[in-house]
C-alpha positions as CSV (number, residue, x, y, z in Angstrom):
1,M,0.3,0.2,-0.2
2,W,1.3,3.3,0.2
3,R,3.7,4.8,2.4
4,H,2.4,7.6,5.1
5,A,-1.2,6.3,4.7
6,V,-4.0,7.2,7.5
7,R,-7.1,5.5,6.8
8,S,-10.3,6.3,8.3
9,V,-14.2,4.9,8.0
10,C,-17.3,5.9,9.0
11,I,-19.2,2.9,9.8
12,G,-22.8,2.8,9.1
13,T,-24.0,1.7,12.8
14,K,-22.0,4.4,14.3
15,M,-22.7,7.1,11.9
16,P,-26.4,6.3,10.3
17,R,-27.2,7.1,6.6
18,P,-29.3,10.1,6.7
19,P,-33.3,9.3,4.9
20,G,-32.4,10.5,1.7
21,A,-28.8,10.0,1.4
22,P,-26.8,7.8,-1.2
23,E,-25.8,4.8,-0.7
24,K,-22.0,5.5,-0.8
25,P,-21.1,8.5,0.7
26,L,-18.4,10.7,-1.1
27,G,-14.2,10.0,-0.8
28,V,-12.2,12.7,0.7
29,L,-8.7,12.6,0.1
30,S,-5.8,15.0,2.0
31,Y,-2.7,15.3,1.6
32,T,0.2,16.6,3.7
33,L,4.2,17.1,1.3
34,T,6.7,15.5,3.6
35,K,9.9,16.2,0.9
36,A,10.2,18.4,-2.5
37,V,8.4,17.5,-5.6
38,S,10.1,17.5,-8.7
39,A,8.9,18.9,-11.9
40,H,8.2,15.8,-13.4
41,V,6.7,14.0,-10.5
42,H,4.4,17.1,-10.1
43,E,3.3,16.9,-13.9
44,A,3.2,13.2,-13.4
45,H,0.4,13.7,-10.6
46,V,-1.9,16.5,-12.2
47,D,-2.0,14.3,-15.5
48,H,-3.1,11.3,-12.8
49,A,-5.5,13.7,-11.2
50,Q,-6.9,15.1,-15.0
51,K,-7.5,11.3,-16.0
52,A,-9.3,11.0,-12.8
53,A,-11.7,13.9,-13.7
54,A,-12.4,13.2,-16.9
55,K,-13.9,10.0,-15.9
56,G,-15.6,11.4,-13.7
57,E,-14.3,10.3,-10.4
58,L,-12.7,13.6,-9.4
59,I,-15.2,16.5,-8.6
60,L,-13.1,19.1,-7.0
61,G,-9.1,19.3,-6.1
62,S,-6.8,22.3,-4.9
63,V,-4.1,22.7,-3.0
64,A,-3.8,24.4,-0.1
65,W,-2.3,28.5,0.3
66,E,0.7,27.1,2.1
67,G,1.4,24.9,-0.8
68,D,2.2,21.8,1.4
69,S,-0.9,20.4,1.5
70,A,-4.2,19.3,-0.6
71,L,-7.7,18.3,-0.3
72,L,-9.5,16.6,-3.2
73,I,-13.0,15.2,-3.3
74,F,-13.8,12.1,-5.1
75,S,-17.1,10.8,-6.3
76,S,-16.5,7.9,-3.7
77,E,-14.1,6.5,-1.1
78,D,-13.5,3.8,-3.8
79,S,-12.7,6.3,-6.2
80,A,-10.4,8.1,-3.6
81,D,-8.3,5.2,-2.7
82,R,-7.8,4.1,-6.6
83,F,-6.3,7.4,-7.5
84,A,-4.3,7.2,-3.9
85,A,-3.1,3.5,-5.0
86,N,-1.5,4.9,-8.6
87,D,-0.7,8.6,-7.5
88,P,2.7,9.5,-8.7
89,L,3.1,11.3,-5.5
90,L,2.2,8.5,-3.1
91,R,4.4,5.8,-4.9
92,Q,7.4,8.1,-4.6
93,G,6.7,8.4,-1.2
94,L,6.6,12.8,-1.3
95,A,3.2,12.6,0.6
96,R,1.5,11.6,3.8
97,V,-2.3,11.1,2.7
98,E,-5.7,10.4,4.6
99,V,-8.6,9.4,2.7
100,Q,-11.9,9.2,4.3
101,E,-15.7,8.6,3.8
102,W,-17.7,11.9,3.6
103,P,-21.4,11.6,3.7
104,A,-22.5,14.7,2.7
105,P,-25.9,14.3,1.7
106,L,-26.3,18.3,0.7
107,A,-22.9,17.9,-1.5
108,Q,-24.5,14.9,-3.1
109,E,-28.1,16.9,-3.5
110,L,-25.8,19.8,-5.4
111,L,-23.9,17.3,-7.5
112,A,-27.0,16.3,-8.6
113,G,-28.1,19.5,-9.9
114,G,-30.5,20.2,-7.1
115,G,-30.8,23.5,-5.1
116,G,-29.1,22.4,-2.0
117,V,-29.4,24.9,0.9
């Protein structure tokens, strides 16, 4: 698996699914860089992210202001796991990562074209 990985999972018995919420929650992947990233690895990481977005798996992502961390939102926890397993940053051991479920009914409604709040 990945170096420096943290895994968090919401278990249904601990956190019940709200009425009308989707069966699968979104996936949230957060990075913290642990080493300098070469231009080549950065380009490979961006290419990997663009491919995930083109497949509809990566919904939203951005680097934090400081530039040493990032947050990416995926269509499912499984897609976040797949992304992390093949991400050049992680394969090179350049970042710590945490993947979590995010049972966000409002976000799901907005993504489905609903009005939200």
